[in-house]
C-alpha atoms as one frame of an Amber mdcrd trajectory, in Angstrom:
protein
 127.146 232.646 285.487 125.350 235.942 286.048 123.791 237.681 283.069 125.317
 241.152 282.524 121.821 242.649 282.708 121.518 241.402 286.278 124.889 242.500
 287.620 125.094 244.827 290.605 127.678 247.328 291.748 126.742 246.809 295.405
 129.052 244.758 297.616 127.090 241.788 299.012 126.777 241.554 302.803 129.391
 239.467 304.569 128.384 236.114 306.032 127.489 236.013 309.706 130.283 234.688
 311.942 128.081 231.785 313.093 127.133 230.570 309.650 124.663 227.720 309.369
 125.760 224.139 308.781 123.964 220.887 308.145 125.265 217.356 308.570 124.677
 215.791 305.152 126.391 212.485 305.997 127.978 211.155 309.191 130.708 213.610
 310.116 130.337 215.613 306.887 128.936 219.134 307.094 127.777 221.566 304.422
 128.439 225.152 305.451 126.125 227.891 304.179 129.239 229.688 302.929 129.472
 226.939 300.276 132.123 224.657 301.734 131.901 220.923 302.470 133.810 219.857
 305.593 134.723 216.363 306.794 135.145 216.594 310.531 137.129 213.358 311.020
 139.303 213.383 307.892 139.930 217.111 308.274 139.332 218.262 304.713 137.410
 221.266 303.441 136.300 221.154 299.790 134.993 223.975 297.625 134.469 224.142
 293.881 134.147 226.588 291.014 135.723 229.647 292.592 136.157 231.265 289.156
 138.567 233.789 290.669 138.950 236.753 288.316 135.549 236.311 286.656 134.956
 240.051 286.517 138.387 240.601 284.939 137.476 238.102 282.226 134.307 240.042
 281.495 136.153 243.361 281.473 138.649 241.918 279.001 135.659 241.131 276.791
 134.414 244.724 277.031 131.968 244.482 279.938 131.848 247.061 282.744 131.890
 244.686 285.701 132.518 245.756 289.335 135.607 244.311 290.989 134.320 243.208
 294.390 134.129 239.501 293.483 137.773 238.609 294.072 137.869 240.352 297.442
 134.619 238.680 298.512 135.948 235.237 297.540 139.137 235.678 299.551 137.347
 236.996 302.636 134.752 234.210 302.656 137.290 231.443 302.096 139.690 232.829
 304.712 136.843 232.913 307.220 135.905 229.309 306.451 139.488 228.160 306.952
 139.795 230.184 310.161 136.511 228.816 311.573 136.954 225.159 310.590 140.761
 224.766 310.780 140.963 221.994 308.151 144.126 219.971 307.624 143.533 219.913
 303.857 141.864 222.476 301.599 140.644 221.008 298.303 139.766 223.364 295.447
 137.784 221.083 293.148 138.405 222.723 289.785 137.770 226.031 288.029 139.953
 227.758 290.592 140.236 230.700 288.194 137.847 231.813 285.481 140.468 232.360
 282.778 143.965 233.699 282.206 142.709 237.308 282.414 143.985 238.131 285.927
 147.241 236.178 286.370 148.956 238.469 288.874 145.876 238.741 291.084 145.269
 234.976 290.987 148.886 234.080 291.753 148.990 236.550 294.655 145.709 235.202
 296.047 146.773 231.536 295.885 150.133 232.427 297.427 148.348 234.023 300.383
 145.938 231.088 300.586 148.779 228.552 300.698 150.163 230.297 303.790 146.992
 229.909 305.866 148.039 226.477 307.124 146.089 223.654 305.430 147.663 221.528
 302.721 146.352 223.004 299.459 145.106 220.605 296.763 144.364 222.196 293.381
 142.312 220.049 291.016 142.340 221.130 287.379 139.079 222.311 285.850 138.208
 223.343 282.317 138.723 227.070 283.155 142.133 226.679 284.794 144.691 228.001
 282.347 147.473 230.549 281.928 150.301 231.509 284.242 148.646 229.996 287.296
 149.311 226.502 285.912 153.026 227.273 285.743 153.202 228.644 289.287 151.193
 225.976 291.106 150.826 222.217 290.795 147.393 221.060 289.639 146.238 217.444
 289.775 143.446 215.763 287.759 141.943 214.137 290.849 142.487 213.567 294.560
 141.419 210.828 296.949 140.906 210.831 300.710 139.660 207.549 302.141 136.403
 206.660 300.410 136.081 210.146 298.852 137.248 210.712 295.276 137.470 214.331
 294.072 137.602 215.545 290.467 136.133 218.534 288.648 133.675 216.640 286.470
 134.385 218.027 283.010 136.466 214.969 282.106 135.107 211.759 283.583 137.950
 209.880 285.285 136.185 208.226 288.226 135.591 204.746 286.813 139.008 204.548
 285.160 140.898 205.543 288.304 138.842 203.578 290.864 138.453 200.383 288.785
 134.838 199.985 289.857 135.633 199.869 293.588 132.219 199.828 295.335 131.022
 202.145 298.069 133.026 205.228 297.104 131.742 208.798 297.154 132.554 210.796
 294.031 132.743 214.549 294.658 132.683 216.915 291.676 131.856 220.493 290.720
 131.459 221.951 287.233 127.651 221.896 287.072 126.837 224.713 289.560 123.691
 223.054 290.987 121.067 225.402 292.407 117.441 225.591 293.517 115.047 228.250
 292.208 112.126 229.496 294.265 109.328 231.653 292.868 106.346 233.366 294.470
 104.327 233.041 291.257 104.136 236.817 290.874 107.447 237.457 289.159 109.823
 237.399 292.128 112.293 234.539 292.282 115.281 233.464 294.342 118.016 231.077
 293.281 120.183 229.379 295.908 123.339 227.335 295.288 123.013 223.724 296.386
 124.740 220.423 297.027 123.296 217.606 294.908 123.661 214.018 296.143 122.904
 210.941 294.021 122.870 207.303 295.123 124.002 205.251 292.125 124.218 201.452
 291.691 127.875 201.132 292.736 128.722 204.433 294.407 127.428 207.896 295.360
 127.958 211.179 293.531 127.954 214.554 295.262 128.069 217.750 293.189 129.328
 220.798 295.074 127.758 224.257 294.883 129.753 226.894 293.020 131.745 229.121
 295.370 131.828 232.061 292.960 129.505 234.973 293.846 128.869 235.361 290.103
 127.590 231.813 289.604 123.808 231.634 289.341 123.776 227.922 288.620 120.931
 225.866 287.232 118.605 222.989 287.991 120.367 219.690 288.591 118.938 216.618
 286.884 119.830 213.281 288.492 121.181 210.432 286.391 118.740 207.914 284.958
 120.213 205.155 287.137 119.974 207.248 290.317 118.001 205.347 292.981 117.908
 208.125 295.575 118.412 211.880 295.279 118.996 214.531 297.936 119.596 218.246
 297.562 120.686 220.807 300.126 120.203 224.540 299.533 122.615 227.140 300.946
 121.042 230.376 302.120 122.437 232.969 304.480 122.980 231.948 307.135 121.382
 228.472 306.984 121.419 225.199 305.084 118.284 223.140 304.524 117.346 219.983
 302.673 115.002 220.339 299.726 112.454 217.579 299.220 111.379 216.926 295.653
 107.886 215.658 294.891
């Protein structure tokens, strides 16, 4: 997450209405606003919202601005409005902690009324009153896609080694860092895609505006690796040497 020394009190600019998208697999699109959308199955997946992050930091004594929660809701509402998914999958770490229960419950209540079926997958940060107000599941499956947060590995146990599946997780906040060599750098959230011996693993970018993320290191048994960076307002594939 963002270092307190780097925090800003300025509200970030809103995404352009015609945000960039890239087709990362047949019928599957990564939106620059950090959502993964399956056109034919009708699901939209996002991960690591960390709603209430700034409230967690204030509870710990930090003087954090409060625009994060509003920004999250606006961006997600716009994604749902633009893409009209049948199912909205929040792939873990929906909230950052138990520090803002009323705000989180009110937000998820509004979100559940937007239309799509809401699937809440439990992450390691999801705790407090929100777990008593909403049903969380450890994993979710749609066709060949298996969703879980990634902090507790359940894929092999639940799928029994079924070949050809695509495992979709969050938790790791993958990103790409660019530097001009003179001290200026830019870090962009990314989607990491690994081809493994029996299945594929896709790691979603963190949706939270506070999540800086870090370099993603593919597994040792990864035979092919792809990474897609999300800028504003475009998505582009990053080729590693």
